[in-house]
C-alpha positions in Angstrom: 0.0 0.0 0.0 1.4 3.4 -1.0 2.0 6.0 1.8 -0.6 8.5 0.8 -1.5 11.8 2.5 -3.0 14.8 0.8 -1.3 17.9 2.1 -3.8 20.2 3.7 -3.6 24.0 3.5 -0.5 23.6 1.2 -0.4 27.1 -0.4 -1.3 28.8 2.9 1.4 27.0 4.8 4.1 27.8 2.1 3.0 31.4 2.1 3.2 31.4 5.9 6.7 29.9 5.9 8.0 32.5 3.4 10.6 30.1 2.1 13.9 31.7 1.2 16.1 29.9 -1.4 19.1 29.8 1.0 17.1 29.2 4.2 17.0 26.2 6.6 13.6 24.6 7.1 12.3 21.7 9.3 9.2 19.6 8.8 8.6 17.9 12.2 5.9 15.6 10.8 7.3 14.7 7.4 4.6 12.1 6.5 4.4 11.5 2.8 6.5 14.6 2.1 3.7 16.7 0.4 4.6 20.0 2.1 8.3 19.0 2.1 8.4 18.6 -1.7 7.0 22.1 -2.3 9.5 23.6 0.2 12.4 21.8 -1.4 11.4 23.1 -4.9 11.9 26.6 -3.6 15.3 26.0 -2.1 18.6 26.7 -3.9 21.7 24.6 -3.6 22.6 26.7 -0.5 19.2 25.9 1.2 18.7 23.1 3.6 15.7 20.9 4.5 15.4 18.6 7.5 12.4 16.2 7.7 11.5 14.3 10.9 9.0 11.5 11.4 8.7 8.7 13.9 6.9 6.4 11.4 9.2 4.1 9.4 6.7 3.8 6.5 6.7 7.6 6.2 10.5 7.8 6.2 10.7 5.2 3.4 8.0 7.0 1.3 9.4 10.5 1.9 13.0 9.4 1.1 11.8 8.2 -2.2 9.7 11.2 -3.0 12.6 13.7 -2.1 15.3 11.7 -3.9 15.9 14.5 -6.5 16.5 17.0 -3.7 18.8 14.7 -1.6 21.8 17.0 -1.7 19.9 19.5 0.3 17.7 17.2 2.5 18.3 15.2 5.7 15.6 12.8 6.8 15.6 11.6 10.4 13.5 9.0 12.2 12.5 10.6 15.5 9.8 12.4 17.3 9.6 16.2 16.7 10.0 16.7 20.5 13.7 15.8 20.0 14.1 18.4 17.2 16.6 20.6 19.0 18.8 17.6 19.8 18.6 16.2 16.3 19.5 19.6 14.8 22.4 19.9 17.2 23.8 16.6 15.9 23.8 18.2 12.5 25.5 21.4 13.7 22.4 23.5 13.3 21.4 25.9 16.1 19.0 28.2 14.2 16.5 27.7 11.4 14.3 29.9 9.2 11.0 28.0 9.4 9.4 25.0 11.1 6.2 23.1 10.1 4.0 20.7 11.9 1.1 19.0 10.3 -0.6 17.1 13.1 -3.0 15.2 11.0 -2.9 11.4 11.0 -2.0 10.4 7.4 -4.5 8.7 5.1 -2.0 5.8 4.9 -2.1 5.3 8.6 -5.9 5.5 8.8 -6.5 3.3 5.8 -3.8 0.7 6.3 -5.8 -1.7 8.4 -2.6 -3.4 9.8 -1.8 -0.2 11.8 -4.9 -0.7 13.9 -6.1 2.9 13.8 -9.4 1.9 12.0 -12.7 1.1 13.6 -14.0 -0.2 10.2 -11.9 -3.4 10.1 -11.3 -6.3 12.4 -7.6 -6.1 13.2 -5.4 -6.2 16.3 -5.5 -3.1 18.6 -2.3 -1.3 17.8 -2.4 2.5 16.9 1.4 3.1 17.4 2.8 6.0 15.4 6.2 4.6 16.1 6.2 0.8 15.9 9.4 0.6 18.0 7.2 1.3 21.0 6.2 -1.8 23.0 2.9 -0.4 24.4 -0.1 -0.5 22.1 -3.7 0.5 22.3 -4.4 -3.1 23.5 -2.6 -2.3 26.8 -4.8 0.8 27.4 -8.0 -1.0 26.6 -7.2 -4.1 28.7 -5.1 -2.7 31.5 -6.2 0.9 32.4 -8.5 1.1 35.4 -12.1 2.2 34.5 -11.5 5.7 36.0 -8.4 6.2 33.7 -10.3 5.0 30.7 -13.1 7.4 31.5 -10.5 10.3 31.8 -8.9 9.4 28.4 -12.2 9.0 26.5 -13.7 12.2 28.0 -10.7 14.5 27.7 -9.1 13.3 24.4 -12.2 12.1 22.6 -14.5 14.8 24.0 -17.1 12.0 24.2 -20.2 12.7 26.2 -20.8 9.0 26.8 -17.3 8.4 28.1 -18.4 7.1 31.5 -20.7 4.5 30.0 -18.1 3.4 27.4 -15.4 3.0 30.1 -17.9 0.9 32.1 -18.8 -1.3 29.1 -15.1 -1.9 28.2 -14.3 -2.8 31.8 -17.2 -5.2 32.0 -16.4 -6.8 28.7 -12.7 -7.4 29.5 -13.6 -9.2 32.7 -15.1 -12.0 30.6 -12.2 -12.0 28.0 -9.5 -9.7 26.8 -10.4 -7.3 24.0 -8.1 -8.2 21.1 -9.3 -6.4 18.0 -10.7 -3.1 16.7 -14.0 -4.7 15.7 -14.5 -6.2 19.2 -13.8 -2.8 20.8 -16.0 -1.0 18.2 -19.0 -3.3 19.0 -18.6 -2.7 22.8 -18.5 1.1 22.3 -21.6 0.8 20.1 -23.5 -1.0 22.9 -22.6 1.8 25.3 -24.2 4.6 23.2 -28.0 5.1 22.9 -29.5 3.8 19.7 -31.0 7.2 18.7 -27.6 8.9 18.9 -26.0 6.1 16.9 -28.4 6.7 14.1 -27.4 10.3 13.6 -24.0 11.0 15.1 -21.4 9.4 12.7 -19.5 6.3 13.6 -20.0 5.6 17.4 -16.4 4.5 17.9 -14.7 7.5 16.2 -14.2 9.7 19.3 -13.0 6.8 21.5 -10.5 5.6 18.9 -9.2 9.2 18.6 -8.8 9.3 22.4 -6.9 6.0 22.5 -4.5 7.1 19.7 -3.8 10.5 21.5 -3.2 8.8 24.8 -1.0 6.0 23.4 1.2 8.4 21.4 1.2 11.2 24.0 0.2 13.6 21.2 -1.0 16.5 23.3 1.8 16.2 25.9 4.5 16.2 23.2 2.9 19.2 21.5 2.6 21.3 24.6 6.2 20.5 25.8 7.8 21.2 22.4 6.3 24.6 21.3 8.7 26.8 23.2 11.8 24.8 22.1 10.7 25.1 18.5 10.2 28.9 18.8 13.7 29.2 20.3 15.2 27.4 17.3 13.9 30.1 15.0 16.2 33.0 13.9 14.9 36.6 13.7 11.8 36.6 11.5 11.7 32.8 11.3 8.2 31.3 11.4 6.5 28.3 13.0 3.5 27.0 11.1 1.2 24.5 12.8 -1.8 22.7 11.3 -4.1 21.1 13.8 -7.1 18.9 13.3 -9.1 19.0 16.5 -10.0 21.5 19.2 -7.6 20.2 21.9 -4.5 20.6 19.7 -5.7 24.0 18.4 -6.3 25.2 22.0 -2.8 24.3 23.1 -1.2 26.1 20.1 -3.4 29.2 20.4 -2.7 29.5 24.2 1.0 28.9 23.8 1.4 31.4 20.9 -0.5 34.0 22.9 1.7 33.5 26.0 4.9 33.6 23.9 3.8 36.9 22.3 2.8 38.5 25.6 4.4 36.6 28.6 4.2 39.4 31.1 2.5 38.3 34.4 2.6 41.7 36.2 -0.7 42.9 37.6 -2.5 45.2 35.0 -2.2 48.2 37.4 1.6 48.1 37.4 3.0 51.1 35.5 6.0 49.1 34.2 6.8 45.4 33.8 8.9 44.0 36.6 8.5 40.3 35.9 11.2 40.4 33.3 9.5 38.1 30.9 10.3 39.0 27.3 8.1 38.5 24.2 9.5 35.8 21.8 7.7 37.2 18.8 4.2 37.8 17.4 1.2 35.8 16.4 0.4 36.3 12.7 -2.9 34.6 12.9 -5.4 36.2 15.2 -7.9 33.8 13.8 -6.7 30.4 12.4 -6.5 30.0 8.6 -9.1 27.5 7.4 -9.3 25.5 4.1 -11.6 27.0 1.5 -14.7 25.2 0.2 -12.9 23.9 -2.9 -10.2 22.2 -0.7 -12.9 20.6 1.5 -14.7 19.3 -1.5 -11.5 17.9 -2.9 -10.3 16.4 0.4 -13.0 15.9 3.1 -10.4 15.2 5.7 -9.2 18.8 5.5 -12.6 20.0 7.0 -11.3 20.4 10.6 -7.8 21.7 9.7 -6.6 25.0 11.3 -3.3 26.7 10.5 -1.7 29.1 13.1 1.5 31.0 12.5 4.0 32.5 14.9 6.9 34.8 13.9 10.1 35.0 16.0 11.4 38.4 17.0 14.7 38.7 18.7 14.6 42.4 19.4 
């Protein structure tokens, strides 16, 4: 199966990055290299592109796709939370632009062996990085009911989280839950029939929650944003595409705090906390895909792009 992922908000992201021919750019979620390809096209022989992804299938696909730019590209299998360390190994301390596209690739969703799908009967996996030992199976079969409830409520924003957690716990007391179809059926039974008839696939939110928990997606994002901004040179830009409200909230809040970090009471005549702004938010409201893009690629519907520009003075 080909590693396929339609790049979302492609033109808007490239405009946001303002790619300079001799600049240094990093894609922390390389995927199938859709954005990467367009960045590399704009680089001269003096430019540099570094692509990072934790998924081996993505690394293989991207390496093939970027072959003609290989003299200016470096591809690394890692998580973007280690970006600063990986760049340090390459002797790079400052870059001109960083991109994160936080969407799960079509390949990962559609490749049933990866266990992200609730539409097939396959082992519960959901690992972005298959070097990890822990899988979704461990969460489903080993987390206490209270923890399952927390994960499904917080990361799936699922209003029937309590009931789903209870149904999972009761089912696994009889036998371990091994596959996506088994789990999907248990979730279905926990949701009232009239809701099932109208609200999309009943397992969608729970599967999303398990994937986020397993891969520590929100934690990694929250802990990496400041480090990435620090890697940017003056005028460098960080472009982040999110696909659900939890990610977008983290990015929005962090960007705002990095622009205006002062914690002094409003009645203080001057700032005494000493916290300095790291730059400015270029997107007061997120950039959204237009109707044409949504019609072309329905998975782009929930995408939001936010951009932060580094200012050193």
